[in-house]
Z-matrix of the N, CA and C atoms (Angstrom, degrees):
N
C 1 1.450
C 2 1.527 1 108.67
N 3 1.295 2 115.64 1 146.14
C 4 1.449 3 119.73 2 175.54
C 5 1.522 4 109.56 3 -80.48
N 6 1.335 5 116.22 4 173.11
C 7 1.463 6 120.60 5 -179.45
C 8 1.526 7 112.55 6 -63.94
N 9 1.332 8 117.73 7 -25.61
C 10 1.456 9 120.58 8 -179.01
C 11 1.528 10 112.20 9 -85.88
N 12 1.342 11 118.18 10 1.63
C 13 1.448 12 121.01 11 178.16
C 14 1.513 13 114.21 12 86.45
N 15 1.322 14 117.32 13 6.40
C 16 1.458 15 120.73 14 178.18
C 17 1.529 16 108.40 15 -97.61
N 18 1.303 17 116.32 16 144.63
C 19 1.460 18 120.35 17 -179.71
C 20 1.523 19 109.83 18 -69.87
N 21 1.297 20 116.71 19 145.25
C 22 1.457 21 123.05 20 175.54
C 23 1.518 22 106.20 21 -105.36
N 24 1.333 23 117.22 22 119.64
C 25 1.458 24 121.24 23 -176.79
C 26 1.508 25 109.93 24 -128.46
N 27 1.323 26 116.24 25 163.91
C 28 1.458 27 120.16 26 177.56
C 29 1.525 28 109.02 27 -73.21
N 30 1.339 29 117.71 28 165.20
C 31 1.457 30 120.29 29 -177.13
C 32 1.523 31 114.59 30 -61.47
N 33 1.331 32 119.07 31 -18.47
C 34 1.458 33 120.70 32 -178.26
C 35 1.522 34 112.24 33 -102.14
N 36 1.321 35 117.22 34 19.35
C 37 1.454 36 120.67 35 178.71
C 38 1.520 37 109.78 36 -121.94
N 39 1.309 38 116.15 37 150.53
C 40 1.461 39 121.73 38 173.39
C 41 1.519 40 107.46 39 -118.73
N 42 1.310 41 115.09 40 145.73
C 43 1.460 42 121.73 41 179.72
C 44 1.516 43 108.53 42 -98.59
N 45 1.316 44 116.46 43 132.19
C 46 1.460 45 120.41 44 -178.08
C 47 1.511 46 112.33 45 -87.94
N 48 1.310 47 117.12 46 -34.99
C 49 1.459 48 117.95 47 -176.79
C 50 1.514 49 109.67 48 -152.54
N 51 1.325 50 116.77 49 128.39
C 52 1.457 51 121.75 50 173.68
C 53 1.510 52 105.88 51 -124.20
N 54 1.320 53 117.76 52 -105.75
C 55 1.455 54 120.77 53 -179.27
C 56 1.527 55 112.10 54 -90.10
N 57 1.323 56 118.03 55 -11.67
C 58 1.456 57 121.45 56 -176.22
C 59 1.522 58 110.41 57 -124.84
N 60 1.304 59 116.14 58 154.13
C 61 1.455 60 121.42 59 175.79
C 62 1.513 61 108.27 60 -76.28
N 63 1.314 62 116.68 61 130.84
C 64 1.456 63 121.34 62 178.53
C 65 1.513 64 109.64 63 -117.42
N 66 1.326 65 115.92 64 154.87
C 67 1.453 66 121.76 65 178.19
C 68 1.516 67 109.21 66 -109.69
N 69 1.313 68 115.36 67 145.97
C 70 1.452 69 121.88 68 -178.58
C 71 1.520 70 108.96 69 -119.86
N 72 1.329 71 115.77 70 137.90
C 73 1.455 72 121.72 71 179.13
C 74 1.524 73 109.59 72 -128.59
N 75 1.333 74 116.49 73 134.56
C 76 1.463 75 121.99 74 177.12
C 77 1.523 76 107.92 75 -109.29
N 78 1.349 77 115.67 76 139.74
C 79 1.459 78 121.29 77 178.45
C 80 1.525 79 108.94 78 -79.55
N 81 1.321 80 115.95 79 125.34
C 82 1.462 81 121.68 80 178.18
C 83 1.527 82 110.08 81 -87.96
N 84 1.332 83 118.26 82 158.68
C 85 1.473 84 120.34 83 177.64
C 86 1.522 85 113.21 84 -55.99
N 87 1.329 86 117.68 85 -26.10
C 88 1.469 87 121.98 86 179.16
C 89 1.529 88 112.66 87 -72.53
N 90 1.344 89 116.85 88 -10.75
C 91 1.464 90 120.92 89 -177.20
C 92 1.516 91 113.15 90 93.78
N 93 1.323 92 117.27 91 -1.00
C 94 1.459 93 121.83 92 178.23
C 95 1.529 94 109.86 93 -90.11
N 96 1.339 95 116.09 94 152.96
C 97 1.457 96 122.08 95 176.01
C 98 1.526 97 108.70 96 -97.86
N 99 1.335 98 117.02 97 131.62
C 100 1.454 99 122.37 98 179.17
C 101 1.525 100 109.35 99 -118.92
N 102 1.328 101 116.65 100 129.47
C 103 1.461 102 119.98 101 177.51
C 104 1.530 103 109.16 102 -71.05
N 105 1.332 104 116.23 103 132.47
C 106 1.463 105 122.00 104 178.77
C 107 1.524 106 108.87 105 -138.44
N 108 1.305 107 117.31 106 168.80
C 109 1.458 108 121.45 107 172.82
C 110 1.526 109 108.16 108 -73.45
N 111 1.330 110 116.05 109 137.02
C 112 1.461 111 121.05 110 179.51
C 113 1.520 112 110.85 111 -53.11
N 114 1.311 113 117.10 112 -40.62
C 115 1.465 114 122.20 113 -176.34
C 116 1.528 115 112.80 114 -62.68
N 117 1.336 116 117.73 115 -14.67
C 118 1.468 117 121.78 116 -179.34
C 119 1.528 118 112.81 117 -88.07
N 120 1.364 119 118.41 118 -6.81
C 121 1.463 120 120.64 119 179.49
C 122 1.520 121 110.60 120 -66.07
N 123 1.326 122 115.50 121 136.76
C 124 1.463 123 122.93 122 -178.88
C 125 1.522 124 109.84 123 -126.00
N 126 1.338 125 116.36 124 163.14
C 127 1.458 126 122.22 125 176.90
C 128 1.524 127 109.83 126 -50.21
N 129 1.332 128 116.13 127 132.38
C 130 1.460 129 122.07 128 177.78
C 131 1.517 130 114.88 129 92.53
N 132 1.330 131 118.24 130 -14.12
C 133 1.468 132 120.10 131 178.36
C 134 1.524 133 110.31 132 -66.12
N 135 1.329 134 116.77 133 139.07
C 136 1.459 135 122.80 134 170.97
C 137 1.517 136 105.21 135 -94.01
N 138 1.344 137 116.72 136 126.58
C 139 1.457 138 119.64 137 -172.92
C 140 1.520 139 111.89 138 -147.17
N 141 1.336 140 114.42 139 168.07
C 142 1.466 141 121.93 140 172.58
C 143 1.528 142 107.45 141 -147.51
N 144 1.319 143 115.82 142 156.83
C 145 1.458 144 122.48 143 179.23
C 146 1.519 145 109.67 144 -120.72
N 147 1.336 146 116.52 145 145.24
C 148 1.461 147 121.21 146 173.22
C 149 1.519 148 109.12 147 -131.06
N 150 1.326 149 115.14 148 153.83
C 151 1.454 150 120.14 149 170.36
C 152 1.519 151 106.86 150 -68.26
N 153 1.316 152 117.89 151 165.83
C 154 1.465 153 120.62 152 -179.46
C 155 1.525 154 111.96 153 -58.21
N 156 1.332 155 118.08 154 -27.69
C 157 1.465 156 122.13 155 178.74
C 158 1.516 157 114.23 156 -83.95
N 159 1.334 158 117.60 157 -4.40
C 160 1.458 159 121.39 158 177.31
C 161 1.513 160 115.81 159 103.80
N 162 1.358 161 118.89 160 -8.81
C 163 1.467 162 119.40 161 179.94
C 164 1.529 163 110.39 162 -73.33
N 165 1.318 164 115.06 163 152.52
C 166 1.465 165 122.09 164 -177.45
C 167 1.522 166 112.58 165 -64.61
N 168 1.334 167 115.28 166 146.02
C 169 1.465 168 121.83 167 170.92
C 170 1.522 169 106.17 168 -108.36
N 171 1.329 170 115.60 169 115.11
C 172 1.453 171 120.76 170 178.36
C 173 1.517 172 108.16 171 -130.86
N 174 1.330 173 115.80 172 133.84
C 175 1.455 174 121.89 173 176.51
C 176 1.521 175 107.62 174 -103.01
N 177 1.344 176 118.22 175 154.36
C 178 1.463 177 119.57 176 176.57
C 179 1.529 178 110.05 177 -55.73
N 180 1.319 179 117.10 178 124.28
C 181 1.450 180 121.26 179 179.40
C 182 1.517 181 114.34 180 82.23
N 183 1.315 182 118.47 181 -7.97
C 184 1.470 183 121.91 182 177.89
C 185 1.519 184 108.35 183 -114.77
N 186 1.310 185 117.97 184 120.75
C 187 1.464 186 121.76 185 -173.61
C 188 1.520 187 113.64 186 -76.24
N 189 1.332 188 114.80 187 172.57
C 190 1.471 189 123.32 188 178.91
C 191 1.530 190 110.40 189 -58.34
N 192 1.332 191 117.76 190 -50.37
C 193 1.461 192 122.12 191 175.44
C 194 1.522 193 106.53 192 -102.56
N 195 1.331 194 116.63 193 131.58
C 196 1.461 195 120.99 194 -175.82
C 197 1.518 196 111.06 195 -134.35
N 198 1.340 197 114.97 196 161.31
C 199 1.457 198 122.32 197 172.32
C 200 1.521 199 107.07 198 -111.53
N 201 1.317 200 116.73 199 129.43
C 202 1.467 201 121.98 200 -177.56
C 203 1.528 202 111.02 201 -71.06
N 204 1.333 203 116.07 202 127.39
C 205 1.463 204 122.92 203 174.66
C 206 1.525 205 110.95 204 -98.80
N 207 1.329 206 116.45 205 -6.09
C 208 1.469 207 122.01 206 177.40
C 209 1.519 208 107.33 207 -147.26
N 210 1.301 209 116.30 208 165.76
C 211 1.460 210 119.64 209 168.48
C 212 1.521 211 106.63 210 -72.16
N 213 1.326 212 117.29 211 153.87
C 214 1.464 213 121.04 212 175.31
C 215 1.528 214 108.33 213 -64.25
N 216 1.335 215 116.21 214 145.68
C 217 1.465 216 120.82 215 179.14
C 218 1.520 217 109.43 216 -148.66
N 219 1.323 218 115.54 217 166.21
C 220 1.462 219 122.05 218 176.94
C 221 1.521 220 107.36 219 -104.66
N 222 1.355 221 116.94 220 125.27
C 223 1.468 222 119.92 221 -179.32
C 224 1.526 223 111.17 222 -81.19
N 225 1.329 224 115.98 223 -178.17
C 226 1.470 225 121.34 224 -176.26
C 227 1.531 226 113.44 225 -64.41
N 228 1.330 227 117.44 226 -16.60
C 229 1.469 228 121.54 227 177.18
C 230 1.523 229 111.60 228 -91.79
N 231 1.335 230 117.31 229 2.64
C 232 1.454 231 120.90 230 -179.93
C 233 1.517 232 113.85 231 79.60
N 234 1.329 233 116.69 232 20.28
C 235 1.465 234 122.23 233 -177.62
C 236 1.527 235 108.90 234 -106.21
N 237 1.333 236 116.42 235 133.57
C 238 1.453 237 120.56 236 176.26
C 239 1.517 238 110.65 237 -71.19
N 240 1.337 239 116.49 238 132.12
C 241 1.468 240 122.05 239 -176.64
C 242 1.523 241 108.54 240 -139.02
N 243 1.319 242 115.98 241 151.21
C 244 1.460 243 121.47 242 173.13
C 245 1.522 244 109.15 243 -142.62
N 246 1.315 245 117.36 244 138.77
C 247 1.468 246 121.83 245 174.83
C 248 1.522 247 106.65 246 -83.90
N 249 1.342 248 116.61 247 137.45
C 250 1.460 249 119.31 248 -173.59
C 251 1.520 250 111.57 249 -154.48
N 252 1.336 251 115.13 250 169.90
C 253 1.467 252 121.75 251 175.25
C 254 1.513 253 109.41 252 -145.48
N 255 1.343 254 115.56 253 166.63
C 256 1.463 255 121.30 254 -179.69
C 257 1.524 256 109.93 255 -79.56
N 258 1.327 257 117.11 256 140.60
C 259 1.461 258 118.95 257 172.54
C 260 1.528 259 109.38 258 -66.36
N 261 1.306 260 117.59 259 148.37
C 262 1.472 261 120.78 260 177.16
C 263 1.510 262 109.53 261 -66.37
N 264 1.306 263 115.59 262 141.84
C 265 1.458 264 120.70 263 176.98
C 266 1.524 265 114.08 264 89.31
N 267 1.335 266 117.90 265 1.32
C 268 1.466 267 119.34 266 177.76
C 269 1.500 268 109.85 267 -108.39
């Protein structure tokens, strides 16, 4: 954890929860976004995160909409993290 209490992650990771509650949405085959628990994200899921107020969660090098390269997990600091990449064409 950094001194400000925010998780420090690599550019290809997104943080699910630090000091604020965040919401997670998975893209359904129908093209609709469905809110799910972050812990339910699996490899290959297309997802996005928002702050509780609706603003975008973006990490350096990790885009607004991402594809999961790992299942979501909790790191040694107790923070939910997922490895991800940008979809092509975005």
